[in-house]
C-alpha positions as CSV (number, residue, x, y, z in Angstrom):
1,M,15.4,18.0,-64.4
2,V,12.7,19.4,-61.5
3,G,14.5,17.4,-59.1
4,S,17.7,19.0,-60.0
5,V,16.2,22.5,-59.8
6,D,14.9,21.6,-56.3
7,T,18.0,20.3,-55.1
8,L,19.8,23.5,-56.5
9,H,17.0,25.6,-54.5
10,R,17.5,23.9,-51.3
11,S,21.2,24.3,-51.3
12,L,20.9,27.9,-52.1
13,Y,18.5,29.0,-49.6
14,S,18.3,28.3,-45.8
15,N,15.7,29.7,-43.3
16,G,14.5,32.1,-46.1
17,S,18.0,33.5,-46.8
18,I,20.9,32.9,-49.7
19,H,22.7,30.3,-48.2
20,N,26.4,31.3,-47.8
21,F,25.6,34.5,-49.6
22,N,28.7,36.5,-50.0
23,G,30.7,33.6,-48.6
24,L,29.3,34.2,-45.3
25,E,30.3,30.6,-44.2
26,E,33.8,30.9,-45.5
27,K,34.1,34.1,-43.6
28,L,32.9,32.2,-40.5
29,D,35.1,29.3,-40.7
30,E,38.2,31.4,-41.2
31,L,37.4,33.1,-37.5
32,R,36.7,30.1,-36.1
33,L,39.9,28.5,-37.4
34,L,41.9,31.7,-35.9
35,L,40.0,31.0,-32.8
36,S,40.9,27.4,-32.7
37,K,37.1,26.6,-32.7
38,T,36.7,22.8,-33.3
39,D,33.7,20.8,-34.8
40,G,30.7,20.9,-32.4
41,D,32.3,24.0,-30.3
42,P,30.1,27.2,-31.7
43,L,31.8,30.5,-31.7
44,R,30.0,32.3,-28.9
45,I,29.6,35.8,-29.5
46,V,27.8,38.1,-26.9
47,S,26.6,41.8,-26.9
48,V,26.7,43.3,-23.7
49,G,24.3,46.2,-23.6
50,A,21.2,46.6,-25.7
51,G,21.0,50.4,-26.8
52,A,20.0,51.3,-30.4
53,W,23.8,50.6,-31.7
54,G,24.4,47.2,-29.5
55,S,21.2,45.8,-30.5
56,V,21.3,46.6,-34.3
57,F,25.1,45.1,-34.2
58,A,23.8,42.1,-32.5
59,A,21.0,41.8,-35.0
60,L,23.4,42.4,-38.3
61,L,25.2,39.4,-36.8
62,Q,22.3,37.3,-36.4
63,D,20.8,38.2,-39.9
64,S,24.1,37.3,-41.4
65,Y,25.4,34.4,-39.7
66,G,22.3,33.0,-37.4
67,Q,21.7,30.7,-39.8
68,F,24.9,28.6,-39.2
69,R,23.4,27.5,-35.8
70,E,26.2,24.5,-35.4
71,K,28.8,27.0,-36.0
72,V,28.1,30.3,-34.3
73,Q,25.6,31.3,-31.2
74,I,24.8,35.0,-31.2
75,R,23.2,36.4,-27.9
76,I,22.8,39.8,-26.3
77,W,22.6,40.9,-22.7
78,R,20.8,43.2,-21.0
79,R,19.4,44.1,-17.4
80,P,16.1,42.6,-16.5
81,G,13.4,44.5,-14.9
82,K,13.2,47.8,-17.1
83,T,9.5,48.3,-17.9
84,V,7.8,49.6,-21.2
85,D,5.6,52.4,-20.1
86,R,1.9,52.9,-21.8
87,A,2.7,55.4,-24.4
88,T,5.5,53.5,-25.7
89,A,3.3,50.0,-25.7
90,E,0.8,52.0,-27.7
91,H,3.5,53.1,-30.1
92,L,5.1,49.8,-30.5
93,F,1.6,48.4,-31.3
94,E,1.3,50.9,-34.2
95,V,4.6,49.9,-35.4
96,I,3.9,46.2,-35.4
97,N,0.6,46.7,-37.3
98,S,2.3,48.9,-39.8
99,R,4.8,46.2,-41.0
100,E,2.9,42.9,-42.2
101,D,6.2,40.8,-42.0
102,V,6.5,41.8,-38.6
103,L,2.7,41.0,-37.8
104,R,2.7,37.7,-39.5
105,R,6.1,36.8,-37.6
106,L,4.4,37.6,-34.1
107,I,1.4,35.8,-34.7
108,R,3.1,32.8,-36.0
109,R,5.3,32.9,-32.7
110,C,2.1,33.4,-30.5
111,A,3.6,36.4,-29.2
112,Y,0.7,38.9,-31.1
113,L,-1.5,38.9,-28.1
114,K,0.8,40.3,-25.3
115,Y,1.4,43.5,-27.5
116,V,-2.7,43.7,-27.9
117,E,-3.1,43.4,-23.9
118,A,0.0,45.9,-23.5
119,R,-1.7,48.7,-25.5
120,L,-4.9,48.0,-23.5
121,G,-3.1,48.4,-20.2
122,D,-4.0,45.1,-19.3
123,R,-0.2,43.9,-19.0
124,T,3.1,45.4,-18.6
125,L,5.8,44.5,-21.0
126,F,9.5,44.4,-20.2
127,A,12.7,45.7,-22.4
128,D,14.3,42.3,-22.3
129,E,11.0,40.5,-23.1
130,I,10.3,42.9,-26.2
131,L,14.0,42.4,-27.2
132,K,13.6,38.7,-27.6
133,D,11.2,39.8,-30.3
134,G,13.4,41.9,-32.1
135,F,12.3,45.5,-30.4
136,C,15.0,47.7,-28.9
137,L,13.4,50.2,-26.3
138,N,15.7,53.1,-27.4
139,M,14.6,52.4,-31.3
140,I,11.1,51.5,-31.2
141,D,10.5,52.5,-35.1
142,T,13.1,50.2,-36.3
143,P,12.1,46.4,-35.7
144,L,15.1,43.9,-35.8
145,C,15.3,40.5,-36.0
146,P,14.4,38.3,-33.0
147,L,17.3,37.9,-30.7
148,K,18.4,35.3,-28.0
149,V,18.4,37.5,-25.0
150,V,20.1,36.5,-21.6
151,T,19.4,38.7,-18.4
152,N,22.2,37.0,-16.2
153,L,25.7,38.6,-17.1
154,Q,27.6,35.5,-15.8
155,E,25.7,33.3,-18.1
156,A,26.0,35.8,-21.0
157,V,29.8,36.4,-20.8
158,W,31.6,33.4,-19.1
159,D,32.4,31.3,-22.1
160,A,32.1,34.1,-24.7
161,D,34.7,33.9,-27.6
162,I,34.0,37.7,-28.7
163,V,32.2,40.1,-26.3
164,V,30.9,43.2,-27.9
165,N,30.7,46.5,-25.6
166,G,27.6,47.9,-26.5
167,L,27.2,49.7,-23.0
168,P,27.7,53.6,-22.7
169,S,31.2,54.6,-21.5
170,T,29.5,55.8,-18.0
171,E,28.5,52.0,-17.4
172,T,31.5,50.1,-19.1
173,R,34.0,50.1,-16.0
174,E,31.3,49.0,-13.5
175,V,29.9,46.2,-15.9
176,F,33.2,44.6,-16.8
177,E,34.4,44.7,-13.1
178,E,31.7,42.4,-12.7
179,I,32.4,40.4,-15.8
180,S,36.1,40.0,-14.6
181,N,34.8,38.1,-11.6
182,Y,33.3,35.5,-14.1
183,W,36.6,35.1,-15.9
184,K,39.0,34.4,-13.3
185,E,39.0,30.6,-14.2
186,R,39.4,31.2,-18.0
187,I,42.1,29.4,-20.0
188,T,41.5,31.1,-23.4
189,V,41.6,35.2,-23.9
190,P,38.2,36.6,-25.4
191,I,38.1,39.3,-27.7
192,I,36.4,42.3,-27.2
193,I,34.8,44.8,-29.5
194,S,34.1,48.0,-28.1
195,L,31.0,50.1,-29.7
196,S,31.2,52.8,-27.0
197,K,31.8,56.5,-27.7
198,G,33.0,58.6,-24.5
199,I,35.9,59.2,-22.3
200,E,36.9,59.9,-18.9
201,A,39.1,62.5,-17.3
202,A,41.9,61.7,-15.0
203,L,44.1,64.0,-13.6
204,E,47.0,61.9,-11.7
205,P,49.8,61.2,-12.3
206,V,49.6,63.9,-15.3
207,P,46.1,65.1,-16.9
208,H,45.0,62.3,-19.1
209,I,41.9,60.7,-20.9
210,I,40.6,57.2,-20.3
211,T,38.8,55.5,-23.0
212,P,36.3,52.4,-22.8
213,T,38.5,50.2,-24.3
214,Q,41.3,51.3,-21.3
215,M,38.4,50.8,-18.7
216,I,37.8,47.3,-19.9
217,N,41.7,46.5,-20.0
218,R,42.1,47.8,-16.5
219,A,38.8,46.0,-15.4
220,T,39.6,42.9,-16.9
221,G,43.0,42.3,-17.6
222,V,42.3,41.3,-20.9
223,P,45.3,42.3,-22.9
224,I,44.7,45.7,-25.0
225,D,45.8,43.5,-28.3
226,N,42.7,41.8,-27.7
227,I,40.4,44.8,-27.3
228,L,39.0,46.8,-30.4
229,Y,37.1,49.8,-31.3
230,L,34.6,50.1,-34.0
231,G,33.3,53.1,-34.9
232,G,32.0,55.4,-37.8
233,P,29.7,58.2,-39.0
234,N,26.4,56.3,-38.9
235,I,23.0,56.1,-37.4
236,A,22.1,52.5,-35.9
237,S,18.5,52.3,-37.4
238,E,19.6,53.3,-40.7
239,I,22.2,50.7,-40.9
240,Y,19.6,48.1,-40.3
241,N,17.6,49.4,-43.1
242,K,20.4,49.0,-45.2
243,E,21.5,52.2,-46.0
244,Y,25.1,52.4,-47.3
245,A,27.3,53.1,-44.1
246,N,31.0,52.5,-43.4
247,A,32.9,52.3,-40.1
248,R,36.6,51.2,-38.7
249,I,37.7,48.5,-36.6
250,C,40.8,49.7,-34.8
251,G,43.2,47.8,-32.5
252,A,46.0,45.6,-33.0
253,E,46.6,43.8,-36.6
254,K,46.1,40.3,-35.5
255,W,42.5,40.5,-34.8
256,R,41.2,43.9,-36.7
257,K,42.0,42.8,-40.1
258,P,40.0,39.2,-39.8
259,L,37.3,41.0,-38.0
260,A,36.9,43.6,-40.5
261,K,36.4,40.8,-43.1
262,F,33.9,39.1,-40.9
263,L,31.7,41.9,-40.0
264,R,31.6,43.6,-43.6
265,Q,28.7,43.3,-45.3
266,P,27.5,45.0,-49.0
267,H,25.9,47.7,-47.3
268,F,28.0,48.1,-44.4
269,I,31.7,48.3,-45.2
270,V,34.3,48.0,-42.5
271,W,37.9,49.3,-42.8
272,D,40.5,48.7,-40.2
273,N,42.8,51.0,-38.6
274,S,46.0,50.7,-35.9
275,D,45.3,54.0,-34.2
276,L,42.8,52.8,-31.5
277,V,42.7,55.4,-28.8
278,T,42.7,58.5,-31.2
279,H,39.8,57.3,-33.1
280,E,37.9,56.5,-30.0
281,V,38.5,59.7,-28.2
282,M,37.2,61.4,-31.8
283,G,34.1,59.5,-31.3
284,G,33.5,61.4,-27.9
285,L,34.7,64.5,-28.9
286,K,32.2,65.0,-32.1
287,N,29.1,64.3,-29.1
288,V,30.4,67.2,-27.3
289,Y,29.7,69.8,-30.1
290,A,26.6,67.7,-31.5
291,I,24.7,69.1,-28.4
292,G,25.4,72.7,-29.0
293,A,24.4,72.2,-32.6
294,G,21.0,71.0,-31.4
295,M,20.6,74.2,-29.2
296,V,21.5,76.3,-32.1
297,A,19.1,75.0,-34.4
298,A,16.2,74.9,-32.1
299,L,17.2,78.7,-30.6
300,T,17.4,80.1,-34.2
301,N,14.4,78.0,-35.8
302,E,16.8,76.2,-38.0
303,S,18.4,79.1,-39.6
304,A,21.0,77.6,-42.0
305,T,23.1,80.7,-41.6
306,S,23.6,80.3,-37.9
307,K,24.0,76.5,-38.1
308,S,26.7,77.2,-40.5
309,V,28.3,79.8,-38.1
310,Y,28.2,77.2,-35.4
311,F,29.9,74.5,-37.6
312,A,32.7,76.8,-38.4
313,H,33.5,77.5,-34.7
314,C,32.9,74.3,-33.4
315,T,34.8,72.4,-36.3
316,S,37.9,74.8,-35.6
317,E,37.8,73.9,-31.7
318,M,37.8,70.2,-32.7
319,I,40.6,70.7,-35.2
320,F,42.2,72.7,-32.4
321,I,41.7,69.8,-29.8
322,T,42.9,67.1,-32.3
323,H,46.2,68.8,-32.6
324,L,46.5,68.5,-28.7
325,L,46.0,64.6,-28.9
326,A,47.0,63.3,-31.8
327,E,50.6,63.6,-33.8
328,E,49.3,63.6,-37.3
329,P,45.6,65.1,-36.9
330,E,45.3,65.8,-40.9
331,K,44.7,62.1,-40.9
332,L,41.7,62.0,-38.8
333,A,40.3,65.0,-40.3
334,G,38.0,63.1,-43.0
335,P,36.6,60.7,-40.7
336,L,36.3,63.0,-37.8
337,L,34.2,65.5,-40.0
338,A,31.8,62.7,-41.2
339,D,31.1,61.4,-37.8
340,T,30.3,65.0,-36.6
341,Y,28.3,65.6,-39.7
342,V,25.9,62.6,-39.4
343,T,25.6,63.4,-35.5
344,L,24.5,66.8,-36.2
345,L,22.2,65.8,-38.8
346,K,20.0,62.8,-36.8
347,G,22.3,62.0,-33.5
348,R,20.7,61.8,-30.1
349,N,23.0,64.2,-28.9
350,A,21.9,67.0,-31.4
351,W,18.3,65.8,-30.6
352,Y,19.2,66.1,-26.8
353,G,20.3,70.0,-27.2
354,Q,17.2,70.7,-29.3
355,M,14.8,69.5,-26.5
356,L,16.9,71.5,-24.1
357,A,16.8,74.5,-25.8
358,K,13.2,74.2,-26.6
359,G,12.2,73.5,-22.8
360,E,11.0,70.1,-23.6
361,L,14.0,68.6,-21.2
362,S,15.6,69.8,-18.3
363,R,19.2,69.0,-17.0
364,D,17.3,67.7,-13.9
365,M,15.9,64.8,-15.8
366,G,19.6,63.4,-16.0
367,D,21.6,62.1,-19.1
368,S,19.5,59.0,-19.7
369,I,16.3,59.8,-21.6
370,S,13.5,57.5,-22.3
371,G,13.4,56.1,-25.8
372,K,16.7,57.5,-26.6
373,G,19.2,56.0,-23.9
374,M,22.5,57.6,-22.6
375,I,23.4,61.2,-23.9
376,Q,26.9,60.6,-24.1
377,G,27.9,64.2,-25.0
378,V,27.2,65.5,-21.5
379,S,30.0,63.5,-19.5
380,A,32.2,63.9,-22.7
381,V,31.9,67.8,-22.0
382,G,32.9,67.5,-18.4
383,A,35.6,65.4,-19.3
384,F,37.2,67.5,-22.2
385,Y,36.7,70.7,-20.3
386,E,38.3,69.2,-17.2
387,L,41.7,68.0,-18.9
388,L,41.7,71.1,-21.1
389,S,41.6,73.5,-18.2
390,Q,44.8,72.1,-17.0
391,S,47.6,74.8,-16.6
392,S,50.0,72.2,-17.2
393,L,48.9,72.1,-20.8
394,S,49.2,75.7,-21.2
395,V,49.7,77.1,-24.6
396,L,50.5,80.8,-25.8
397,H,47.4,83.0,-26.4
398,P,47.5,84.8,-29.5
399,E,46.9,88.0,-27.9
400,G,49.5,89.2,-25.1
401,N,51.5,86.1,-26.0
402,K,50.8,84.7,-22.5
403,P,50.3,81.3,-21.5
404,V,47.1,80.1,-21.1
405,A,45.0,76.7,-20.7
406,P,44.0,75.5,-23.9
407,V,40.4,75.6,-23.2
408,E,40.5,79.5,-23.2
409,L,40.7,79.1,-26.6
410,C,37.5,76.8,-27.0
411,P,34.6,79.3,-26.0
412,I,32.0,76.8,-27.3
413,L,33.2,74.2,-24.9
414,K,33.6,76.6,-22.3
415,T,29.9,77.7,-22.9
416,L,28.7,74.1,-23.0
417,Y,30.2,73.4,-19.7
418,K,28.4,76.1,-18.2
419,I,25.2,75.3,-19.5
420,L,25.4,71.4,-18.7
421,I,27.7,70.9,-15.9
422,T,27.6,73.8,-13.7
423,R,24.3,75.0,-15.1
424,E,25.3,78.6,-14.4
425,K,23.8,79.5,-17.8
426,S,21.0,78.8,-20.0
427,S,20.8,77.1,-23.4
428,Q,20.8,80.9,-24.7
429,A,24.5,81.2,-23.9
430,I,25.4,79.2,-26.8
431,L,24.4,82.0,-29.2
432,Q,26.3,84.6,-27.5
433,A,29.4,82.3,-27.8
434,L,29.0,82.4,-31.6
435,R,28.8,85.8,-31.5
436,D,32.7,86.2,-31.0
437,E,33.2,89.8,-29.3
438,T,37.0,89.2,-30.1
439,L,36.1,89.0,-33.6
440,N,38.6,86.3,-34.1
441,D,38.2,84.3,-37.3
442,P,37.6,80.6,-36.6
443,R,40.7,80.3,-39.2
444,D,42.9,81.9,-36.7
445,R,42.3,79.0,-34.0
446,I,43.4,76.7,-36.5
447,E,46.4,78.4,-37.5
448,I,47.4,78.6,-33.9
449,A,47.3,74.7,-33.5
450,Q,49.0,74.0,-36.9
451,S,51.7,76.6,-36.2
452,H,52.9,75.3,-32.8
453,A,53.9,71.9,-31.6
454,F,50.6,71.3,-29.6
455,Y,50.7,67.8,-29.5
456,R,50.7,66.0,-26.0
457,P,51.1,62.3,-25.9
458,S,50.6,62.2,-22.2
459,L,46.8,63.3,-22.9
460,L,46.4,59.6,-24.1
461,G,48.6,58.1,-21.7
462,Q,51.6,57.8,-23.7
463,P,55.3,58.9,-22.7
């Protein structure tokens, strides 16, 4: 009887985890079958970019499927050479010693001593080095599982079956243009899942938005049906700590449904949707207004009243903009507001707005902030302003009944542009934008959008 129990125990557990928990191996086998993987040929998944969300995404996959070593290989690529400064090394040492499981793991891997030496200033740590031990430079307080890190991009991607884009939108085109050089001899077409939230603006032949999935498509020639976007109202560190969260994977049905099933976990529910570009654009839009929310919070000493006034104005502008971008914008209302809400509560863009308003950061420091990564909302402010200031997109202004560029009905977007891009105004200007001298009710902006045929498919590159 004891032998039977031991046998049962061994069959249930592998590497300390419940073997095949929630049908993990079956889900892996189903995806392998769809990708025509044979025995002895592992499914190769690589995350390109090691920011907070990219690292967490890779770690979630490693935690779930890493035990099936013969069937799947999970790796993450990041550039080599990024050093960890002394203050961060000291904080990292505190985090390690506050977590007994992490401390024991590092001692067992003979890796603890280098963190002691880094704390003392006797050694310089590198971002790719600590990532192998499960520490993301942009998220030091949340230890991850150890990850297989590759610093050579060609080695990382050349035979990958699934590539996860964890890069900022501002870096996506450049890196995937390099990747395309390594895929010239490929026979099979990879699947790409983009996590990036940000947009670019293009004015020719007509004003339109360029999203990260479109950048990838143009850079690599991978068909758009093989490129998907995953996003949702979530904070990376909280997802890894198993706070209940959800997301949507958007794209062609052939891949989005099996991938939604593959990625779904008890605490991380993944739905699927066909509307790829619109969800991707909305993911960038909320970052714009999150920066302003952070400014308002800092300038008013976290006044609930001021923040609610800002929320009313910024959501009315977002609704106005979605009517330009989506034929059925009401379908986006819930997801867009949820994503906006979580970003205002705890996102890096809101934090950035707060730090600017407090004078603890300046625009001269750039958009990539140590310990936080790329602040995507800054470039998105420039892109949305540039697009919506085009006279070819004119709408009727309610006063005077004259045509104006859409941005003229978005005072917060205009103000953020003057603060962040042209730098002709200080953060204080955001409060003036709230004190609407025209006395227009934010509801009026929504009614204008809902009562006119605003939809401009050309903005999303559609005929």
